[in-house]
C-alpha positions as CSV (number, residue, x, y, z in Angstrom):
1,X,9.8,16.6,6.3
2,X,13.0,17.3,4.5
3,X,14.7,14.2,3.3
4,X,17.2,13.1,0.7
5,X,15.4,11.9,-2.4
6,X,16.9,9.2,-4.6
7,X,17.3,10.5,-8.2
8,X,15.6,8.8,-11.1
9,X,18.0,6.4,-12.8
10,X,16.6,6.7,-16.3
11,X,16.8,3.0,-16.9
12,X,14.0,0.4,-17.2
13,X,13.7,-1.5,-13.9
14,X,14.1,-5.3,-13.9
15,X,11.0,-7.4,-14.2
16,X,9.8,-8.3,-10.8
17,X,9.9,-12.1,-10.2
18,X,6.6,-13.2,-8.9
19,X,5.1,-16.5,-7.9
20,X,1.4,-17.6,-8.1
21,X,-0.6,-16.2,-5.3
22,X,-1.7,-18.8,-2.8
23,X,-4.1,-17.4,-0.3
24,X,-4.8,-17.6,2.6
25,X,-1.0,-17.7,3.4
26,X,0.4,-18.4,6.8
27,X,3.7,-16.5,7.4
28,X,6.1,-16.3,10.3
29,X,7.3,-12.8,11.3
30,X,10.5,-11.8,13.0
31,X,10.1,-12.7,16.6
32,X,8.2,-15.9,15.8
33,X,4.6,-14.6,15.5
34,X,2.4,-16.4,13.0
35,X,0.1,-14.4,10.8
36,X,-2.5,-15.3,8.2
37,X,-2.7,-13.2,5.0
38,X,-6.0,-13.5,3.1
39,X,-8.4,-11.6,0.9
40,X,-10.8,-9.3,2.6
41,X,-14.3,-10.5,3.1
42,X,-17.6,-8.6,3.2
43,X,-17.9,-9.5,6.8
44,X,-14.7,-7.7,7.7
45,X,-16.1,-4.2,7.8
46,X,-16.2,-3.8,11.6
47,X,-12.8,-5.3,12.1
48,X,-11.3,-3.1,9.4
49,X,-12.8,0.0,10.9
50,X,-11.4,-0.9,14.3
51,X,-8.0,-1.5,12.7
52,X,-7.9,2.0,11.3
53,X,-9.3,3.5,14.5
54,X,-6.5,1.8,16.5
55,X,-3.7,3.1,14.3
56,X,-1.8,6.1,15.7
57,X,-2.5,9.4,14.0
58,X,1.0,9.3,12.4
59,X,0.3,5.9,10.9
60,X,-3.1,7.0,9.6
61,X,-1.6,10.1,8.1
62,X,1.1,8.0,6.3
63,X,-1.6,5.8,4.8
64,X,-4.0,8.5,3.6
65,X,-1.7,11.6,3.3
66,X,-4.3,13.5,5.3
67,X,-5.7,13.6,8.8
68,X,-8.4,11.0,9.2
69,X,-9.8,9.4,12.4
70,X,-11.8,6.6,10.9
71,X,-13.0,5.3,7.5
72,X,-16.1,7.1,6.0
73,X,-18.9,4.7,5.2
74,X,-18.4,4.9,1.5
75,X,-14.7,4.2,1.8
76,X,-15.3,1.3,4.2
77,X,-17.8,-0.2,1.7
78,X,-15.3,0.1,-1.2
79,X,-12.5,-1.5,0.8
80,X,-14.6,-4.5,1.8
81,X,-16.2,-4.8,-1.6
82,X,-13.3,-4.4,-4.1
83,X,-14.0,-4.6,-7.8
84,X,-12.3,-7.8,-8.9
85,X,-11.7,-6.3,-12.3
86,X,-9.1,-3.8,-11.1
87,X,-8.9,-4.0,-7.3
88,X,-7.7,-6.3,-4.6
89,X,-7.6,-5.9,-0.8
90,X,-5.6,-8.2,1.5
91,X,-5.7,-8.3,5.2
92,X,-3.5,-9.9,7.9
93,X,-4.7,-11.4,11.1
94,X,-3.0,-13.2,14.0
95,X,-3.2,-17.0,13.3
96,X,-5.1,-17.4,16.5
97,X,-7.6,-14.6,15.8
98,X,-8.7,-14.5,12.2
99,X,-11.4,-11.9,12.9
100,X,-8.9,-9.3,14.1
101,X,-7.1,-7.2,11.4
102,X,-3.5,-6.1,12.0
103,X,-2.5,-5.1,8.5
104,X,-3.9,-4.3,5.1
105,X,-2.6,-4.0,1.5
106,X,-4.5,-3.1,-1.6
107,X,-4.2,-2.0,-5.2
108,X,-6.6,-0.1,-7.4
109,X,-6.3,0.8,-11.1
110,X,-5.1,4.3,-11.9
111,X,-4.6,4.9,-15.6
112,X,-2.0,2.6,-17.1
113,X,-0.8,1.6,-13.6
114,X,-2.2,0.4,-10.3
115,X,-1.6,2.3,-7.1
116,X,-0.8,0.3,-4.0
117,X,-1.0,1.1,-0.3
118,X,0.0,-0.8,2.8
119,X,-0.8,-0.2,6.5
120,X,0.3,-2.1,9.5
121,X,-0.9,-1.9,13.1
122,X,1.6,0.1,15.2
123,X,2.3,-2.8,17.6
124,X,3.1,-5.1,14.6
125,X,5.4,-2.8,12.7
126,X,9.1,-3.6,12.2
127,X,8.5,-7.3,12.3
128,X,8.4,-7.9,8.5
129,X,4.6,-7.8,8.2
130,X,4.6,-5.0,5.7
131,X,7.0,-6.9,3.5
132,X,4.9,-10.0,3.6
133,X,1.7,-8.1,2.8
134,X,3.4,-6.3,-0.1
135,X,4.9,-9.5,-1.5
136,X,1.5,-11.2,-1.4
137,X,-0.2,-8.2,-3.0
138,X,2.3,-8.1,-5.9
139,X,1.7,-11.8,-6.5
140,X,-2.0,-11.2,-6.7
141,X,-1.5,-8.3,-9.0
142,X,0.7,-10.3,-11.3
143,X,-1.9,-13.1,-11.4
144,X,-4.4,-10.5,-12.4
145,X,-2.3,-9.4,-15.4
146,X,-1.2,-6.0,-13.9
147,X,2.0,-4.8,-15.5
148,X,2.9,-1.6,-13.6
149,X,2.4,-0.6,-10.0
150,X,3.3,2.6,-8.1
151,X,2.9,4.2,-4.7
152,X,3.2,7.8,-3.5
153,X,4.5,8.2,0.1
154,X,5.7,10.9,2.3
155,X,9.4,11.7,1.8
156,X,10.1,11.0,5.4
157,X,8.4,7.6,5.4
158,X,11.7,5.9,5.7
159,X,10.3,2.4,6.5
160,X,8.3,2.3,3.3
161,X,11.2,3.6,1.3
162,X,13.6,1.1,2.7
163,X,11.1,-1.7,1.9
164,X,10.8,-0.4,-1.7
165,X,14.6,-0.2,-2.0
166,X,14.8,-3.8,-0.8
167,X,12.4,-4.9,-3.5
168,X,14.2,-3.0,-6.2
169,X,11.7,-0.3,-6.9
170,X,12.6,3.0,-8.6
171,X,12.2,6.0,-6.2
172,X,12.0,9.6,-7.4
173,X,10.4,12.9,-6.3
174,X,6.7,13.0,-7.1
175,X,6.3,15.5,-9.9
176,X,2.9,16.7,-8.6
177,X,4.0,17.2,-4.9
178,X,7.6,17.5,-4.0
179,X,7.0,16.5,-0.4
180,X,6.2,13.0,-1.6
181,X,8.2,10.4,-3.3
182,X,6.9,8.1,-6.1
183,X,7.9,4.5,-6.1
184,X,7.4,2.5,-9.3
185,X,7.9,-1.1,-10.3
186,X,7.3,-3.1,-13.5
187,X,5.6,-6.5,-13.2
188,X,5.9,-7.3,-16.9
189,X,8.4,-6.7,-19.7
190,X,7.0,-3.4,-21.0
191,X,8.6,-0.1,-20.1
192,X,6.7,2.6,-18.3
193,X,6.8,6.0,-19.8
194,X,3.8,7.9,-18.6
195,X,3.4,9.9,-15.4
196,X,1.3,8.0,-13.0
197,X,-1.6,9.3,-11.0
198,X,-3.3,8.6,-7.7
199,X,-6.1,6.1,-7.2
200,X,-9.0,7.8,-5.4
201,X,-10.4,4.4,-4.4
202,X,-7.4,4.0,-2.1
203,X,-8.5,7.0,-0.2
204,X,-5.6,9.2,-1.2
205,X,-6.3,12.8,-2.2
206,X,-5.6,14.4,-5.6
207,X,-2.1,15.8,-5.4
208,X,-3.0,19.0,-7.2
209,X,-5.4,19.8,-4.3
210,X,-2.9,19.0,-1.6
211,X,-1.0,21.6,0.4
212,X,2.7,21.0,0.8
213,X,2.1,21.3,4.5
214,X,0.4,18.7,6.6
215,X,-3.4,19.6,6.7
216,X,-5.2,20.0,9.9
217,X,-7.7,17.4,11.1
218,X,-11.1,17.7,9.6
């Protein structure tokens, strides 16, 4: 999992330019496929569970930073019933099959920041869907008044790091777990100056309890 880590610049990142969130949104991916991005609904539980079951083990591990085969019932309930005060969950579906989920993006409050996470079905990766989901999520977050966002990803998750770099995020070694990188972005004018934590509601483990080696499946 060795990878070159970008150093912290020490400067305040530029304010992220956002536009009002208009959902559902119809977007066209590379290759011409049309996808609908919308807020998750309470009736999406079965489709969401199937989405995670269909992900490859590697994709599930990149999302949760641990081995997981499917969503536990309590996590599934949280994902399909986000607290509107400090959470949002977006899903993507093919335009011709709204009941099928092929991507998911979410944020949840974690101290003075909100942690974000994105997952895309393996067959739909490298088509720009992750970018569209993240862009939509950041607009929703900005509309909600969120000022700071962050994500913790595996150091060898090059696709996510390239996406973050494209969007102008700051990338640095995670101070709590060196095999992760922490990506941060400011949505408002205030500077960020506190170490950011994990959001348990996203299903990610506490970094202090994580081993620097990939855990075995439970």
